[in-house]
N, C-alpha and C positions, 0 to 999 in steps of 0.2 A: 290638083287638090285631092282627088280621090285616092291616088297612089300614096300621097303623103299621109292622109288620114289612116290608111291601112297600116302604114309603117308605125304610126303613133299608137294604134290599137295593139299591134304586135309588141311594141316596146312596153306598153302598160302591162300586157299579159306576162311578159318576161319578168318585169319587176314584181308583180304579184307572186309569181312562181318562186322567185328568189326569196321573197319575204317569207313565203310559206315554208321553204326549206329551212330558213333560219330559226323558225320557232316551232319546228315539228316536235321538239321534246322540251321538257323543263330545262331552262338554261341554268347552268351552274356558273357562278361568278365568284372569283376570288377578289377580295378588296384589300388593297394595301393603303394604309393611311399614314402619310408622311408626318414628320415632326414639326412642320411649319404651317399646319392648318388651323392652329388655335383651338380654343376649348369648345366652340359651337359647331363647326362644320362637320367633324367626323360623324357625329350622330345624325345630322341632317342628311348627309350623303347616303349613309347606310339605310336610313328610313325610306328615302326616295327609292332606292334600288329594291328594297324588300317589297315595296308597294306594287312592283311589277309582277310579283309571283315568282321571281327568280330565286334559286337556292343560293343565298349569299353567305360566303364564308370570309370573315375578317382574318387576315393573315398577320399574326402578331410578330412574325419573324422579319417583316419588312420585305419579304420576297414572295413571288407568286408560288402557289402550290404545285403547279405543273400539270395537273390533270383536269383543270376546269375548261369550259368552253371559252371563257373570257376572263381575263385578269385586268382590273382597273386599278392603276397605281396613281393615287392622288398625292401631290406634294412630294417633298424631298424624302426619299427612301432608297434602300439598295436597289429595288426594282426599277425605280425611275432613273436613278443615276447611271444604271447600266446602259440606258439608251439615250439619255439627255445629259450631255456633258456641259461643263462650265462655259465652253465657247459658244454653245447655242444660247444659254441663258444670258450671256453677255450681249448677244445680238438683240435680245428682247428688250433690254433696258428696264428702267424703273416701272414697276407695276405691269410689265409684260409677262407673257408666258409662252411655253413651248409644249406642243403635243406631239408625241411619237406614236404612230399606229402601225403595227406590223404583227408578224408571227410571234407566238410565244415560244421562246427558245426551249428545246427539249420536250415539247408537248406533242409534236406532230401536227395537230390540227387546231390548237388553241390560238387565241388572239390576245395580244397585249396592247392596251391603250394606256399610255403613261402621260402624265402632265406634271410640270413643275413651273414655278414662276418666281419673280423677284419682288422684294418689298418695295414700298413706295418711297417717294422723296419727302413725304409729309411725316411729321411725328406721329407715332402710334401710341395709344393709351391702352393700358390693360396688360396683364401678365399671365400667360404670354399672348402676344398679339400675332395674328396670322400674317403670312406673306400675302399682300393684296393680289399679286400676280397668280399665286397658287390658287387662291380662292376663285378668281375669275376663270382660270383655266379649268378648275373642277366643274364649274357649271357649263362651260363650253363642251366638256366631255359628256356630261349628262345629255346635253342637246344632241350630241353626235350619235348617241345610242337611242334617241327617240323621245326625250323629254322636251317640253315646250314651256317657256316662261314669258308668254306674250302678255297675259293678264296677270296683274300683280297678286290677285287673290284666287285665281283659278288656274293653277298650273296644269299642264297636260302630262298625265302620268300614263305611259304606254302600258297596254295590257301585257306586252312582252317586249323584251329589249330588241331594238331594231339593229341587228348586226348579223353578219354571216361569217363564221369563223373560216369557212373554206375560201372566202374571198380576201382574207387578210394578205396584204402585200408581203412577199418574202423579204424584201428590203423595206425597213420602216419608212413610212411617209411622215415627214416632219413639217409641222406648221408652226410658224413663229408669229405671234401677234403682239403689237406694241400700241399703247394709247397715243392718240394724236394730241389730246389736251390734258394738261396736268391736273386741272380742276374739272371734275365731272360730278356736279352736285344736283340732287333732286330736291326741289322745294315742294313740300307737302303743305298745301295752303289751308291751314286749319282755321282760318277765318270763315271757311265755307263748310257745309255739311257733308264731308267725305266719309269714307268707310272707317277710317282710323282716327277721326277727329277727337272723339271722346277718349280713346286710348292714349293718344299722344298728349292730351291735356292732363292725363293722370286721373281721369274721372271714370266712374261707372257710367254705363249708358242706361239711364233710367227714365221712364216716362214722366216721373215726378221732378226730374232735374236735381235729384239729391242722391246720396249714396244708396246703392241698391238695397243694402240691409235695412234702410229706413223706409223702404217702400215695397215690401214683399207682395203687396196686392197688385202691382203693375203687371199687365199682361205681357208687356215687352220690357224685359229687365235683364241686362247683362252686367255682370260684375267685371271690373277691370281685369282680373286674373283670367276670366273666361275668354277674353279677347286676345290673349297672348299668342295663340296659334296663328291668328291673322298677321300679327307683327312678324312672326317667324317666316311666314309665306312672303311677306313684303321684303324681308331681308334677302330671301332667295332671289326674288325678282331684281332687287338692286344689284346683287352680285352678277346675275346673269346678264344684266344690262351694262355691266362694267362701270357702275357708279362708285365714287369713293367718298361721298358725303351725303348725309341726309339732313335737311334743314326744315324746321317747322316753327310756328309762332305760338308760344304759350299765351293764353288769354287770362284776363282778370277783370272782375266786375265787383264793385263794393257790395252789391246785393247778394253775392255768394257768401259773405261773412267769413268766418274762420276757415271754411272749407277751401277757399281760394288759395290761402297761404299755409295750409296745414302741413305738419311734418309728414303725414302720409302721402300727400301729393308730391312733395319734394323727393321723398324716398322712391316714389314711382318714376320720377324723372331719372333718378340715379340708376334705377333698374333698366330703363330704356337705353340710356347711354352706355351702360355696361354691356348690354346685348349687342349694340352696334359695334363696340370695341372688340367684342369677342369674334365678330365677323370681319374685322379689319376695316371697318367704316368709321369715319369721323362724324361726330354729332355737332350740328350747327344750330345755335339758338338764335332766333330772329326776334329781337326785342328793340322797339323804337326808343330813340332818345326821348322824344316828347309827343310823338304821334298818338292820338287817342281814339281814332275811329275803330269800329268793329271790335270793341273790348280788348284792344291791344294792351299788353302788360308793359306800359311805358316806364322809363327809368326816372324821369323827373318831370315836373310840370313846367319847367323853364320860365317860371315867373318870379322866382326868388333871386337872390344874389348869385353871381357866378360860383362863389365858393359853396353855397348851399346846394346848387344844382350839381356841382362836381361830387360833393359828398353823397348825394342821392345815387348818382351814376355808379360810383365806386362800390357802394353797398350792393347794388343790383348785380354788378359784374362778379363780386365776391360770391353771391348766391349761385349764379349760374356756373361758375367755375367749380364750386363745391358739388354741384349736381352732375358734374362729369362732362360738361360740354367742352369741346375743343376749339371751336371757332365761334366768333360773335358776328352776327349780321344785324344791321340796324336800319332805321328809316329816318328820313329828314322831314322837318315840318311838324305842324300840329295835325294836319290831315293832308290829303292829296292836293288840296287847293288853298290851304292856309298855313302860315308859318310864323315863328318868332322873328325878331329882328335878325337880319342876316349875320351881323357880327356875333351875336349871341349864339346863333345856330352853328356857325363855323367853329367858334371856340369850344362848344360842347362836343361837337363831332371830333375835333382834334384831341380833346381830353379823353374821350371814350377810346379812341384808337391807342393813344399813348398809355393809358392806364392798363388796358387789357394786355398790351404787349409787355409792359414793364413788370406787372404783377404776376402774370401767368404765362407769358409767351404765347398768348392767344391772338391770332390774327383777327383783324376787324374789317368788315366790309359794310359799305353803305349803298343803298339802292339809289340810283339816279332815275327818278320816275319820268314818265312821258306826259304827265299832266302839263297843261299850258296856262299862260296868263300870269306868271309870277316872275319877277326880276329883282335884282339887288342893285339899286342905283349907285351904291358906294363901292361896288366890286366890278371890275372890268373883265370881260371875256377876252383873253389874249388873242383869240382868232379874229375878232371883229372890232375891238376897241369900244364896244357898246356895253351897257350894263348886262351882267351875266344872268342867264336863266337861273332862277333859284335852285332848280334841280341839279344844275351843273356846278353849284358852289363847291362841292367837295374837291373838284379839280384844283382849287386854290388852297387846299388844306395840307395837312401833314402827309408826307409820302407813306406813312404807316396806315393812312386811311385808304384802304383799297376800295375801288369803285365798281359797282355793278350796274351798268346801264340796263334799264328795265323796261321792256315793251310789254304790251298787254294783248290778251286773247291770241288768236292764231295768225295774226298778220305778220308776214315777213317784212324785211326792211324796205321793200319797194312795193308792197301791196297797197291798194287804196284802203285806207283805214276807216272809212265810213264816218268820219268826224269823231271817232272814239277819243275821248279826252281832248277834244278840240283839234285833232290831227287829221290832215288830209292823207298823210302817209307817215311812216316812221323812219324815213331815210336819214333825217337829221340826227336821230339817235345813234345810228350806225356810224355816221360821220364823226360824232362826238367820241364814241368809243375808240374808233381808229386813231383819231388825233391824240387822245389821251394816252393810249397804249404806245404810240410812236414817240410821244414826248417823254414818257417815263423810261422807255428803252434808251433813248438818246441821252437822257440825264443819268441813267444808271441808278435811279433812286429807289428801286425795289418795289415800287407800287404795282399791284396787280390790277388789271382791268378784266373783269369777267362778265361776259354777255349773259344777261338774265332774261331770256325770252319766256314766253308763257305758252302752255299747251291748252288743248280743248278739254282735258280730262275733267277738271273741276266744274267747268261750265255745264257739262252734261248732267250734273247732279244738283244744280241750283233750281 
C-alpha cells in the first residue's frame, strides 16, 4: 500500500507539472465555426472560450490560421472535413458526432480538435436549424478542454484551457459517439418552484405576483427579460447532456385575469420555443386534456358533449402550435386519483392525438401515471382479462397516442417505493411499458413507448 500511494503521489505531481506547462503562457485559440451550427451556438461557443482568458480568433475562412496553440473546428467546415470524412459521420448515425484530436498540420506544435455531427431523425423547426450531432459534439469538445456542465445554472469555466499542444497525438485520435435512445427529453416540472418556473411560464418573477413594472417597490423583482441568461445556460446544459427535447407545463388560474392569456405571455412562449429551435432542440408543451390539479392549463372540462370538448381541445392545440411547440404531451383524468367516464376519456385522448397529427404533424404523448385504485369496468386489460387500470387505458387507444409510463420520485423499477401513490414497488409499470412496446413493435403500428422516470432535482426545492 505504501509503494502504491507513492506512485499515486508521483503521478499526481506529473499531472500538475503537465498542466502547468500547458498554461504557462496565454493560450492562443483559432475558432472555426461550421455552417451547420445554427444561429445560437456560434456566439455561445465563442463567449465560453473568451471567458477562459484565451486569445480567441474566429477564422472566417473556415480553416485554421496555422500559428495558434489550439484550433477548435466546430461543425462542418473545410478544417473539420479535412480530418472527419463522410465515412466516419456515417458510422455515427442520426444525432451522432465525431471528434478528431491531433496535431495541427503545418504548425509544428499546434493542436487541432475538430468535431462534426449528423442531424436528427426528428423534424427540426427554425431556419436554419443546427445539426443536433454537431451541437452535442461542440459541447463534448468544450468538456475535453476543461469546461464542465454538471449543474444547469453553474457551468464550470476553466481559468485556462486544459490542453497541452506538445502532447497532441501525431496521428489524430478519433472518437465516434452515437445516441442509444432516439427520444431524450428533459421534463422541467413547472408545477413546482424551480429556478426557471417563472421564466418558462412567461411571467416576471415579482414578489407581488404581477408584472415587475407594476411592482417597482418589491425588494426581489426580476423581469422576464433579465432571466434570459439563465435560459441560455440551461440550453448549454441540455446540449452537453445530449438531450433533444425540453418539456414543461404552462399553468393557468382564473385569478390571474387577463395576464394569464395575454398576448405578451404567448409571445414569450414563442420566444422560448424559437430559442430552443435555434439550438436544435424540440419544444414540448405538457397540457392536460382535463386534469385540473396544480393550476394545470387544461384543454377542456370534459363535462360537455363530446363535440364541445373536441372543439375546446382543437382550439388549445391551435394555440400551442402557433406558439411554436413541436410536440404535445398530455395527462389523463381530472387529477391523479379522479377521472371522467372511461369511454369519454379514451375518446378525448384519441381526438387529441389525431387532431395534433392531422393539423400540425405534431406527435402526441400521454402519461400513464403510477397512481393506484382506479379501473375501467367496461375495458379489458389484454394481459389479464380483468378491467384495465385507468392509467393504462391509452394502450387501447389510437396508435397515434404515444404512451409515457410515468414513475415518481427516485425509485427505480424494483426499489421499495414506500407506499408512494399506494405502490409497494414500481415493477408493474416497467412490465406494462415492456409489454406495450413489444406489442407495438409486433403490430408495426408506429406507437412510441417512452419511459418517463423522475429525478430528485425538483424534490430538493420543495
